[in-house]
C-alpha positions in Angstrom: -45.9 -39.4 -7.2 -48.1 -42.1 -9.4 -48.5 -41.1 -12.5 -51.4 -43.5 -12.9 -53.4 -43.3 -9.4 -55.2 -40.4 -10.3 -57.3 -42.5 -12.5 -57.5 -45.1 -10.4 -58.9 -43.4 -8.1 -55.7 -43.2 -6.0 -54.3 -40.2 -4.2 -50.8 -39.0 -5.5 -47.9 -40.8 -3.7 -46.4 -38.7 -0.5 -42.8 -39.9 0.4 -43.3 -37.9 3.7 -46.0 -40.3 5.3 -44.8 -43.8 3.3 -48.0 -44.5 1.6 -48.3 -45.3 -2.0 -51.9 -45.8 -1.9 -53.9 -44.1 0.5 -55.0 -47.0 2.6 -51.8 -48.6 4.0 -48.0 -48.1 4.6 -45.8 -49.4 2.4 -41.8 -50.6 2.6 -39.7 -48.2 0.9 -37.8 -50.2 -1.2 -41.2 -51.6 -2.9 -42.5 -48.2 -3.0 -39.6 -46.9 -5.2 -39.8 -50.2 -7.1 -43.5 -49.8 -7.9 -43.6 -46.0 -8.4 -40.6 -46.7 -10.9 -43.3 -49.6 -12.7 -46.8 -46.9 -12.5 -44.3 -44.2 -13.8 -42.5 -46.4 -17.0 -44.8 -45.9 -20.0 -46.4 -49.3 -20.8 -44.5 -51.3 -18.9 -41.6 -51.1 -21.1 -38.0 -51.8 -19.9 -39.0 -51.9 -15.7 -37.8 -54.3 -13.5 -39.6 -57.0 -11.0 -38.9 -57.2 -7.7 -35.8 -59.6 -9.2 -34.5 -56.9 -11.6 -36.0 -59.1 -14.9 -37.4 -57.4 -18.2 -41.2 -57.4 -18.2 -43.1 -57.8 -21.2 -44.3 -55.5 -23.9 -46.8 -53.5 -23.0 -50.4 -53.5 -22.6 -51.3 -52.9 -25.9 -50.3 -56.0 -27.2 -52.0 -57.9 -24.0 -55.6 -58.9 -25.3 -58.7 -57.8 -23.4 -60.2 -60.2 -21.1 -63.5 -61.5 -20.9 -65.4 -63.1 -23.3 -67.7 -62.4 -26.3 -70.1 -66.1 -26.7 -71.2 -66.8 -30.8 -75.1 -66.9 -32.0 -76.2 -70.7 -31.6 -76.5 -72.3 -35.2 -75.9 -76.2 -35.9 -73.4 -77.8 -36.5 -72.6 -78.2 -40.5 -72.8 -80.7 -42.3 -68.7 -80.3 -43.2 -65.8 -82.1 -41.6 -62.6 -82.9 -42.5 -61.1 -86.4 -41.8 -58.6 -87.5 -39.7 -55.3 -89.7 -40.7 -56.7 -91.9 -37.9 -60.6 -92.0 -39.4 -62.2 -89.6 -36.8 -64.0 -86.2 -37.6 -64.1 -82.7 -37.0 -66.5 -80.4 -37.1 -66.1 -77.8 -39.6 -65.3 -74.6 -37.8 -67.2 -72.8 -40.7 -70.7 -74.4 -39.1 -70.3 -74.8 -35.4 -71.5 -72.3 -33.3 -69.5 -74.6 -30.9 -66.1 -73.8 -32.5 -63.5 -72.7 -29.7 -61.9 -70.4 -32.1 -65.6 -68.0 -31.9 -64.9 -68.0 -28.1 -63.2 -64.5 -27.6 -61.8 -64.0 -23.8 -62.2 -60.2 -23.4 -63.2 -57.7 -20.9 -67.2 -56.9 -20.7 -65.7 -53.6 -21.6 -65.7 -53.5 -25.1 -68.7 -54.8 -26.1 -70.1 -51.1 -25.3 -66.4 -49.1 -26.4 -63.2 -49.2 -26.0 -61.5 -50.7 -23.1 -59.3 -48.8 -20.8 -55.0 -49.2 -21.3 -53.9 -51.7 -18.5 -52.8 -49.6 -15.8 -55.3 -46.9 -16.0 -58.6 -47.1 -14.8 -61.4 -44.6 -15.9 -61.8 -41.7 -13.6 -64.4 -42.7 -10.8 -64.7 -41.0 -7.6 -62.9 -42.3 -4.6 -65.4 -45.2 -2.7 -65.6 -44.4 1.2 -64.0 -47.1 3.8 -67.5 -48.6 4.1 -69.5 -48.2 0.6 -71.0 -51.3 -0.3 -70.5 -53.1 -3.4 -73.8 -52.1 -5.3 -72.8 -48.5 -4.6 -70.3 -48.8 -6.1 -71.2 -50.5 -9.1 -74.0 -47.7 -9.7 -71.1 -45.2 -9.4 -68.8 -46.9 -11.7 -68.7 -45.9 -15.4 -68.0 -49.1 -15.8 -71.3 -50.9 -14.4 -73.6 -51.7 -17.3 -70.9 -53.2 -18.8 -70.4 -56.2 -16.3 -71.6 -59.0 -17.2 -69.8 -62.5 -17.2 -69.0 -65.3 -20.5 -71.7 -67.3 -20.9 -71.4 -71.3 -21.1 -72.8 -72.0 -24.5 -74.6 -75.2 -25.3 -73.0 -78.0 -26.2 -72.8 -78.3 -30.0 -75.1 -75.4 -30.1 -78.1 -77.2 -29.3 -80.3 -77.7 -26.3 -77.8 -79.5 -23.8 -80.6 -82.2 -22.8 -81.2 -83.2 -25.9 -77.9 -83.2 -27.1 -77.1 -86.2 -23.9 -79.8 -88.3 -24.7 -78.7 -90.0 -27.3 -75.8 -91.2 -25.0 -78.2 -91.9 -22.0 -80.6 -94.5 -23.3 -80.1 -96.7 -20.3 -81.7 -96.1 -16.5 -77.8 -95.6 -14.9 -76.8 -93.0 -18.5 -80.0 -91.3 -17.8 -79.0 -90.7 -13.6 -75.9 -89.1 -15.0 -77.8 -86.7 -17.0 -80.5 -86.0 -14.4 -77.6 -85.2 -12.1 -75.5 -83.0 -14.3 -78.7 -81.4 -15.2 -79.1 -80.5 -11.6 -75.9 -79.5 -10.1 -74.2 -78.1 -13.0 -72.8 -74.5 -13.1 -75.7 -72.0 -14.6 -74.9 -69.2 -16.6 -76.2 -67.0 -13.3 -73.6 -68.2 -11.3 -70.8 -67.2 -13.3 -72.3 -63.9 -13.5 -72.4 -63.3 -10.1 -68.5 -64.5 -9.7 -67.1 -62.6 -12.7 -69.2 -59.4 -11.7 -66.9 -59.7 -8.3 -63.7 -60.6 -10.0 -64.2 -57.1 -12.2 -65.0 -55.0 -8.7 -61.9 -56.7 -7.5 -59.4 -55.7 -9.9 -61.2 -52.0 -9.8 -59.9 -52.4 -6.1 -56.8 -54.1 -6.1 -55.9 -51.9 -8.6 -55.7 -48.9 -6.1 -53.1 -50.7 -4.7 -51.4 -51.7 -8.2 -52.8 -50.2 -10.9 -51.1 -52.7 -13.5 -52.0 -55.8 -12.5 -54.8 -58.3 -13.9 -56.9 -60.3 -11.9 -58.0 -63.4 -13.7 -60.7 -65.8 -13.1 -59.4 -69.4 -13.0 -60.3 -73.1 -11.6 -63.4 -75.4 -12.4 -65.8 -72.2 -12.1 -64.3 -71.2 -15.8 -63.1 -74.4 -17.3 -66.8 -75.7 -17.3 -66.3 -78.4 -14.9 -68.3 -76.6 -11.6 -70.8 -76.8 -10.0 -73.5 -74.8 -8.8 -72.0 -74.1 -5.0 -68.1 -74.2 -6.3 -65.7 -71.9 -4.7 -64.0 -69.8 -7.4 -60.1 -69.2 -8.0 -58.6 -65.7 -8.5 -55.4 -65.6 -9.8 -53.7 -62.1 -9.7 -51.2 -61.4 -12.3 -48.7 -58.7 -10.8 -45.6 -59.2 -13.0 -44.5 -61.3 -16.2 -41.4 -64.2 -14.4 -42.8 -65.5 -11.4 -43.1 -64.7 -7.4 -41.2 -65.3 -4.3 -44.4 -66.9 -3.1 -42.8 -67.5 0.4 -42.4 -64.2 0.4 -43.4 -61.2 -2.4 -46.7 -63.3 -2.5 -47.7 -63.3 1.2 -46.5 -59.6 1.4 -48.5 -58.6 -1.6 -51.7 -60.8 -0.1 -51.4 -59.2 2.7 -51.8 -55.6 1.5 -54.6 -56.9 -0.2 -56.1 -58.5 3.1 -55.9 -55.0 4.9 -57.9 -53.5 1.6 -60.6 -56.0 1.9 -61.1 -55.8 5.7 -62.6 -52.4 4.4 -64.8 -53.3 1.7 -68.3 -54.2 3.0 -69.7 -56.5 0.9 -66.5 -59.1 1.8 -66.2 -61.2 5.0 -63.2 -63.4 6.6 -60.1 -62.5 4.4 -57.9 -64.9 5.9 -54.6 -65.4 5.0 -52.8 -68.9 4.4 -49.8 -69.4 4.7 -49.0 -72.5 2.0 -46.7 -73.6 -0.6 -48.9 -71.1 -2.9 -49.9 -68.8 -0.6 -53.9 -67.4 -0.6 -56.3 -65.1 0.7 -59.4 -66.8 1.0 -62.6 -64.6 1.7 -66.6 -64.9 1.0 -69.1 -62.1 -1.5 -71.5 -61.3 0.5 -73.5 -60.5 -2.3 -72.8 -63.6 -4.6 -72.5 -65.7 -1.5 -69.2 -67.6 -3.2 -66.0 -67.9 -1.8 -63.2 -67.4 -3.4 -59.5 -68.3 -3.4 -57.3 -65.4 -4.5 -53.3 -66.7 -5.3 -50.5 -64.3 -6.8 -48.9 -65.0 -10.2 -49.8 -69.1 -9.6 -50.2 -68.4 -13.5 -49.8 -72.4 -14.2 -53.4 -72.1 -12.4 -54.7 -70.2 -16.0 -52.9 -72.3 -17.7 -54.8 -75.4 -17.2 -58.0 -73.5 -16.7 -58.3 -73.1 -20.6 -56.5 -76.6 -21.4 -59.7 -78.1 -19.5 -61.9 -75.5 -21.1 -61.4 -77.1 -23.9 -61.4 -80.3 -23.3 -64.9 -79.7 -21.1 -66.0 -78.2 -24.7 -64.4 -80.6 -27.1 -66.9 -83.8 -26.1 -70.4 -83.4 -24.9 -69.8 -86.4 -22.3 -66.9 -84.9 -20.6 -68.4 -82.7 -18.6 -70.8 -85.2 -17.4 -69.0 -87.8 -16.6 -66.6 -85.6 -14.5 -69.4 -83.7 -12.6 -70.6 -87.4 -11.5 -67.4 -89.0 -11.0 -66.2 -85.9 -8.4 -69.7 -86.0 -6.9 -69.1 -89.7 -6.6 -65.4 -89.1 -4.8 -66.5 -86.5 -2.5 -69.8 -88.5 -1.2 -66.8 -91.5 -0.5 -64.7 -89.0 1.4 -61.7 -89.2 -1.2 -62.0 -85.8 -2.7 -60.0 -83.5 -0.3 -56.3 -82.9 -0.6 -56.1 -81.1 2.7 -56.6 -84.5 4.5 -54.3 -86.7 2.0 -56.6 -88.0 -0.9 -57.1 -86.5 -4.3 -57.9 -82.8 -5.1 -60.3 -82.3 -8.0 -58.1 -81.5 -10.4 -57.0 -84.4 -9.6 -59.8 -86.6 -10.5 -60.6 -84.1 -13.2 -57.2 -85.2 -15.2 -57.1 -89.5 -13.8 -61.2 -88.8 -15.8 -59.3 -87.0 -19.2 -56.9 -89.4 -19.2 -59.1 -92.8 -18.9 -61.4 -91.4 -22.0 -58.2 -90.5 -24.0 -56.8 -94.5 -23.5 -59.7 -95.8 -24.8 -59.3 -98.0 -27.8 -61.6 -95.6 -29.6 -60.7 -92.7 -27.4 -63.5 -90.2 -26.6 -61.2 -87.6 -26.7 -56.9 -86.9 -28.0 -54.7 -85.2 -26.4 -55.4 -81.6 -27.3 -51.8 -80.3 -26.3 -49.9 -83.0 -28.4 -52.2 -81.6 -31.2 -52.3 -78.2 -31.1 -48.9 -77.7 -29.1 -49.1 -74.3 -30.2 -52.0 -73.3 -28.7 -51.2 -74.5 -25.1 -47.2 -73.6 -25.2 -45.7 -73.1 -21.6 -43.8 -70.7 -22.7 -47.0 -68.5 -24.3 -47.0 -64.7 -22.4 -49.5 -65.2 -19.8 -52.0 -62.8 -21.0 -52.2 -64.7 -24.0 -53.3 -67.6 -22.9 -56.6 -67.2 -22.6 -57.1 -66.6 -26.9 -54.7 -69.6 -27.1 -57.5 -72.1 -27.8 -59.5 -70.2 -30.2 -58.7 -72.2 -33.1 -59.5 -75.4 -32.0 -63.0 -77.3 -33.9 -64.7 -79.4 -31.4 -63.8 -83.3 -31.6 -66.0 -86.2 -33.0 -65.1 -89.3 -31.8 -66.0 -93.0 -33.3 -66.4 -94.2 -29.7 -70.3 -93.9 -29.4 -70.8 -95.4 -25.9 -73.1 -94.1 -23.2 -72.4 -92.4 -20.6 -73.1 -95.3 -18.2 -70.7 -97.3 -19.8 -68.1 -94.9 -19.5 -68.5 -94.3 -16.1 -68.2 -98.1 -15.6 -64.8 -98.4 -17.4 -63.3 -95.6 -15.6 -64.0 -97.2 -12.1 -62.8 -100.6 -13.7 -59.8 -98.6 -15.5 -58.5 -97.7 -11.9 -59.5 -101.0 -10.3 -57.8 -103.4 -12.3 -56.7 -101.9 -15.5 -54.3 -98.9 -14.3 -50.6 -99.7 -12.3 -50.4 -97.5 -9.9 -47.1 -98.8 -8.8 -45.4 -98.6 -12.3 -47.3 -95.8 -14.6 -47.9 -92.1 -14.3 -51.0 -90.7 -15.6 -50.0 -88.1 -18.6 -53.6 -86.3 -19.9 -50.4 -84.6 -22.4 -49.3 -87.4 -23.9 -52.7 -89.5 -23.8 -51.2 -92.3 -21.9 -50.0 -93.8 -18.9 -46.2 -92.9 -18.8 -43.9 -95.4 -17.5 -42.8 -94.1 -13.4 -39.1 -93.4 -13.2 -37.3 -93.1 -10.0 -36.9 -89.0 -10.4 -38.2 -87.3 -7.0 -41.3 -86.1 -8.3 -42.1 -89.6 -8.9 -40.6 -91.6 -6.4 -42.2 -93.7 -3.8 -45.5 -91.5 -4.5 -48.5 -94.0 -4.3 -50.0 -91.8 -7.2 -48.6 -90.3 -10.3 -50.5 -87.6 -12.0 -48.6 -85.4 -14.0 -49.3 -82.0 -14.5 -50.2 -81.3 -18.1 -47.2 -77.7 -17.8 -45.1 -77.7 -15.1 -44.8 -81.7 -14.6 -45.3 -81.8 -11.0 -47.8 -84.4 -9.2 -50.8 -83.1 -8.9 -51.8 -86.5 -6.6 -48.6 -85.8 -4.1 -51.4 -84.9 -1.2 -51.7 -88.7 -0.9 -48.8 -89.4 0.8 -50.0 -92.1 3.9 -49.9 -95.8 2.2 -53.5 -96.0 4.4 -55.3 -93.4 2.7 -54.3 -94.8 -0.7 -55.5 -98.1 0.4 -58.8 -96.6 0.9 -59.0 -94.7 -2.4 -58.2 -98.0 -4.7 -61.0 -99.9 -2.3 -63.1 -97.3 -2.9 -63.0 -97.9 -6.4 -62.8 -101.5 -6.9 -66.1 -101.6 -4.3 -68.0 -98.7 -6.4 -66.9 -100.7 -9.6 -68.1 -104.0 -8.2 -71.6 -102.8 -6.6 -72.4 -100.6 -10.0 -71.6 -103.4 -12.4 -74.0 -105.6 -10.8 -76.8 -103.0 -9.9 -76.9 -100.8 -12.9 -78.2 -97.8 -10.7 -76.0 -94.8 -9.6 -77.7 -94.6 -6.4 -76.0 -98.5 -4.9 -73.1 -95.7 -5.0 -74.2 -91.7 -4.9 -77.9 -91.6 -3.7 -79.5 -89.0 -6.4 -81.9 -86.9 -4.2 -79.4 -86.3 -1.4 -76.5 -84.6 -3.9 -78.5 -82.9 -5.6 -80.6 -81.5 -2.4 -77.4 -80.3 -1.1 
């Protein structure tokens, strides 16, 4: 039987009927594997689908969540870098990432349960609502999401005004403030994540569910979808078979939850389960063990809060690209992730960079080999970045459009945020015959591989050139992106 099933609200394993979770029939081989994994103490010396060793037990895994620090203004002390730029001291800035502690909401009110076990809760009925489940759960008082801290410990509006003294920059701040994801938006997503983790642990008691993507990186907007990554084992999962199988079980589970609608399994290179949470109205994409998404989420989050101009310009660029229909990887154009990397690369390669390469300066914080459960703790010691480049938001937006219109060589260069420079395009399979090459900072793949038709590539280049020329002439964001309509949408 499952020793850890009872605390998770699951019935014991019954080999007669072949049900390992009390809900759906499971293949015998899978049941034997997962029963062995659940029975072994703290995951030690178990094997995964492919017989590889799992990592040390949950006692070494930091809890998941975020404790914000109190807001105080940055201190006067700073340490000089070799290139003359300075960083604010972590001892005086509440906006220091070392103080961003990702932990479960539970520890705010006591010790968290060990991973692989859950507090004893009454098993919900087949159509019980999310609100009812939360009321019945002993975890309900602690379900609060991490709050996005204000930039540099100041009022976000006042901190951006120094870079918004011209009309174009002021328009960018207006759009950013109206469209950026609010703390309440993140709280709703985190509430759903926490509830779904408990539901999924009825099937797989030892898994961990992570919120990832723009919702947590700081680049989300009010209507952003949310990405979830289910970490089911330490080693990679066979996405074509094992991941699809796990998602199909979760899909059946979600059919029984009244607050989840339209669970749809998409069999792609990385299969996902798409669904909507009725309570929050948020659309979710759930994957299994696509852990590079967790790694790049916390890398991007570090960039988002390293310099106050990063988030506004990226939000405006994403909205601009969406307005001109060049921001849809499913239709052969640029993904939002690729656009973010393109903006970061531009900010890194200016004569006076706005941001550095965090992977170069803090390799120990973003090691690709770091245990995935420790990734949220990785950037905790990175202080905010202070650049000698004081360009306005409008100047940076114009420079971004110009850079990809007339400076960057699409046919000869690869965009690399990892190295903070344009790399020469090699003849490797990853870059050969690709129109746009953007290096994924951790696994080195091409995030822009969706752009595989010349007509789409030409349309993207043409839009960059047209928008740059128009904005340079008019200095008014409305000529390339209607502000009122964008905010209303």
